[in-house]
C-alpha positions in Angstrom: 149.0 163.8 137.4 149.5 161.6 134.6 153.5 160.0 134.1 155.7 159.0 131.8 155.3 155.6 132.7 151.2 156.2 132.1 151.9 157.0 128.5 154.3 153.8 128.0 151.9 151.0 129.0 149.4 152.9 127.3 151.7 152.9 124.3 152.5 149.2 124.6 148.5 148.3 125.3 147.6 150.0 121.9 150.6 148.0 119.9 149.2 144.7 121.8 145.6 145.9 120.8 147.0 147.1 116.8 148.1 143.7 116.3 145.5 141.6 117.7 143.3 143.8 115.5 145.7 142.9 112.6 145.3 139.1 113.9 141.5 139.7 113.8 141.7 141.2 110.2 143.7 138.4 108.7 141.5 135.9 110.1 138.1 137.5 108.9 140.4 137.8 105.6 141.2 133.8 105.4 137.6 133.4 106.8 136.2 135.3 103.8 138.1 133.2 101.4 137.0 129.7 102.9 133.4 131.3 102.9 133.8 131.6 99.2 135.4 128.6 98.5 132.4 127.2 100.5 129.8 128.6 98.7 131.4 127.4 95.4 131.7 123.8 96.2 128.4 124.0 97.5 127.5 125.5 94.1 129.3 122.8 92.4 127.6 119.9 94.8 124.2 121.3 94.2 124.6 120.7 90.8 126.5 117.6 90.8 123.7 116.5 93.6 120.3 117.4 91.0 122.6 115.9 87.9 122.9 112.7 89.8 118.5 112.5 90.6 118.0 113.2 87.2 120.2 110.2 86.1 118.3 108.4 88.8 115.2 109.2 87.6 116.1 108.2 84.0 117.4 105.2 85.4 114.5 104.6 87.1 112.4 105.1 83.8 114.5 102.5 81.7 114.4 100.0 84.2 110.6 100.8 84.4 110.1 100.7 80.5 112.5 97.0 80.5 110.4 95.7 83.3 107.4 96.1 81.3 108.8 95.1 77.6 110.0 91.8 79.3 106.9 91.2 80.9 104.9 91.7 77.5 107.3 89.2 76.1 107.0 86.4 78.9 103.0 86.6 78.4 103.9 86.0 74.4 106.4 83.5 75.5 103.4 81.8 77.4 101.3 81.6 74.4 103.7 80.2 71.9 104.4 77.7 74.5 101.2 76.8 74.7 101.0 76.6 70.9 103.7 74.7 70.8 102.7 72.0 73.0 99.1 71.6 71.5 100.8 71.1 68.3 103.3 68.4 69.6 100.4 66.9 70.9 98.6 67.0 67.3 101.7 65.9 65.8 101.6 62.9 67.9 98.2 62.2 67.1 98.7 62.2 63.5 101.7 60.0 63.7 99.4 57.2 65.9 97.0 57.7 63.4 99.5 57.5 60.2 100.9 54.7 61.8 97.8 53.0 62.2 96.5 53.8 58.3 99.6 52.3 57.3 99.6 49.5 59.4 95.8 48.6 58.2 97.1 49.4 54.5 100.0 46.8 54.6 97.5 43.8 56.4 94.8 44.4 54.0 97.8 44.5 51.2 99.0 41.2 52.1 95.5 39.4 52.2 94.5 40.8 48.7 98.2 40.7 46.9 96.0 41.6 43.5 95.5 44.9 41.9 91.9 46.4 42.0 92.0 46.5 38.2 92.6 42.5 37.9 89.8 41.6 40.7 87.2 43.8 39.0 88.4 42.3 35.9 87.7 38.5 37.5 84.5 40.0 38.9 83.1 41.1 35.7 84.3 37.4 33.9 82.1 35.6 36.9 79.4 37.6 36.7 79.4 37.4 33.1 79.7 33.4 32.5 77.0 33.2 35.4 74.6 35.3 33.4 75.3 34.4 29.8 76.1 30.4 30.4 73.9 27.7 31.4 75.1 26.2 34.5 74.6 23.3 37.0 73.5 24.3 40.8 77.1 23.2 41.7 78.7 24.8 39.1 76.6 28.1 39.8 77.3 28.1 43.8 81.3 27.8 43.1 81.2 30.9 40.4 78.6 32.8 43.2 81.5 31.9 46.3 84.5 32.7 44.1 82.3 36.4 42.8 82.1 36.6 47.3 85.3 36.1 47.7 86.6 38.2 44.8 84.3 41.2 45.9 85.8 40.7 49.5 89.4 40.8 48.4 88.4 44.0 45.9 86.5 45.7 49.0 89.6 45.2 50.9 91.9 46.4 48.4 89.9 49.4 48.0 90.2 49.9 52.3 93.8 48.9 51.8 94.1 52.2 49.1 92.1 54.1 50.7 93.8 53.6 54.1 97.3 54.5 52.0 96.0 57.7 50.8 94.7 58.8 53.9 97.9 58.0 55.2 99.5 60.1 53.0 97.4 63.0 53.3 98.0 62.6 57.8 101.7 62.5 56.5 101.2 66.3 54.4 99.5 67.6 57.5 102.2 65.4 60.1 104.7 67.2 58.3 103.2 70.5 58.4 102.8 70.4 61.7 106.1 69.3 62.3 107.0 72.7 60.6 104.8 74.7 62.7 106.3 72.9 65.6 110.3 73.9 64.3 109.0 77.8 63.7 107.4 77.8 66.9 110.6 76.1 68.4 112.5 79.0 66.7 110.3 81.4 68.1 110.2 80.4 71.9 114.5 80.2 71.2 114.0 83.9 70.4 111.8 85.5 72.6 113.8 83.3 75.4 116.8 85.3 74.5 115.1 88.8 74.1 114.0 88.2 77.5 116.8 87.3 78.9 118.5 90.5 77.1 116.3 92.4 78.8 116.8 90.6 82.3 120.0 91.4 81.8 119.7 94.8 80.9 118.0 95.2 83.8 120.2 93.8 85.9 122.9 96.1 84.4 121.0 99.2 84.9 120.0 98.2 88.7 124.1 98.2 89.0 124.4 101.2 87.3 121.2 102.6 89.9 123.2 101.4 92.7 126.7 102.9 91.7 124.4 106.3 91.3 122.7 106.3 94.2 126.2 105.7 96.0 127.2 108.7 94.6 124.6 110.9 95.0 124.3 109.6 98.8 128.0 110.5 99.0 127.3 113.8 97.1 124.3 114.8 99.6 126.6 114.1 102.7 129.4 116.4 101.5 127.1 118.8 100.4 125.3 118.8 103.9 128.9 119.2 105.5 130.0 121.8 103.3 126.5 123.5 104.7 127.4 123.3 108.3 131.3 124.3 107.2 129.9 127.7 105.7 127.1 128.3 108.9 130.1 127.7 111.7 132.0 130.1 109.2 130.1 132.7 108.8 129.1 132.3 112.7 132.7 132.4 113.4 132.8 135.6 111.0 130.2 137.3 112.5 132.0 137.1 116.1 135.5 138.1 114.9 133.7 140.9 113.0 132.0 141.8 116.8 135.1 141.4 118.2 136.8 143.6 115.5 134.9 146.4 116.2 135.0 146.2 120.0 139.1 146.2 119.2 138.4 148.9 117.3 136.6 151.4 119.6 139.2 150.1 122.2 141.9 151.1 120.5 140.2 154.5 119.3 139.9 154.6 123.5 143.2 154.0 124.2 144.6 156.7 121.6 142.4 159.3 123.5 143.7 158.2 126.6 147.1 158.3 125.3 146.5 161.7 124.0 145.1 163.1 127.4 147.8 161.4 129.3 150.4 163.1 127.0 148.5 166.4 127.7 148.6 165.7 131.4 152.2 165.5 131.2 152.5 168.6 129.5 150.0 170.4 132.0 152.4 168.8 134.9 155.6 170.3 132.9 154.4 173.7 132.8 153.1 174.1 136.1 156.3 172.8 137.9 157.9 175.2 134.6 155.7 178.2 136.2 156.1 176.8 140.1 160.3 176.9 139.6 159.8 180.3 137.7 157.7 182.0 140.6 160.3 180.2 143.3 163.5 182.0 141.5 161.6 185.5 141.2 161.8 188.2 144.1 158.3 189.0 143.4 156.3 185.8 144.0 152.6 187.2 142.5 151.7 185.2 139.5 150.9 186.3 136.4 147.3 186.1 134.7 148.5 183.3 132.2 150.8 181.6 135.0 147.5 181.7 137.0 145.7 179.9 134.4 148.3 177.4 133.9 148.6 176.3 137.6 145.1 176.4 138.3 143.5 175.5 134.9 142.7 171.9 133.4 143.5 170.7 130.1 141.1 172.8 128.1 143.1 176.1 129.3 146.2 174.1 128.6 144.9 174.1 124.4 144.0 177.2 124.3 148.1 177.7 124.9 
C-alpha cells in the first residue's frame, strides 16, 4: 500500500519537473528571440552583401571603361608624339636649308655689291657701244671682257636674290612648322595630363575596390557565422522542444501517480477503519460495502 511518504516524494519530484519545465520554456523563449534576431540579422547581411557585390561590379566596370579610354588616349599620344618628331626633323631640315640659302645670298652679295638694275644698265650700254661704234680689236675685246664680267655679276646677283627669296619662303614654312610643333606639344601635354588623370582615377577606384572587397568579405563571413549560429540555435530548440515534450509527459505521469497514491492512501485508510469497526463490534460479519472496501481495488473505491 502507498504511504504519505510516497505522495510527498512524488509531489517533490513533480515540483522539480515543473521547475525544469519552466526553465526549458524560458530557454525556448530566449532561443526563439535569438532565432528571430539572427533571421533579421541574416536578412540585413544578405542585403548588404548584395549591395556590396553590386558596388564591386560597378567599380570594376568603371575601371574597365577607364582603362579602355586610357588605352585609346595612349595610342593617340604615341601618334601625336610621332607627328611632332617628324615635324621637328622637318624644322631642322628647313633651318639648315635657310642657313644655306642665307649664306649663299650673303657670299654672292659680297661679290656683286651693285643692284641688278645697275648691272643690266651697264650691260646694255656695253652692248650698245659694241653695236654702234667702230672699235679696234683691242677695244672690242676689252668691252667683251667687261660684258662677260657684268653678265657674271648679274647672274650672281640674280642667284643671290633668288636665294634670299627662297630663304624667306623657307622661313615662312619653318615658322609654320614651329607653330605646328608648338600646337602638337600642347596636345601632347594635354593628352599626358588626361592620361595621368585616368591613371589616378583607376588607382583611386582600385583603392576603393579594395576597401569594398574587404567589407564584402567581412560581411560574407559575418553572414556565414550568423547562419551557423542560426542552425545551432534551431538544433538547440529542437532538442529543448523534445526535452519539453518528454518533461510534459513525465509531469503528467507523475500527477497520475500522485492521484493513484492518494487513492491508495484513501483506500488503505478506509480498510483500516473497516477493520477497526469490525473489531469493535460483537458481530464480526461484514456488510456488502465493507466487503467491497476490504477486498476491492481502486475501481471499487471510485464508486464510493
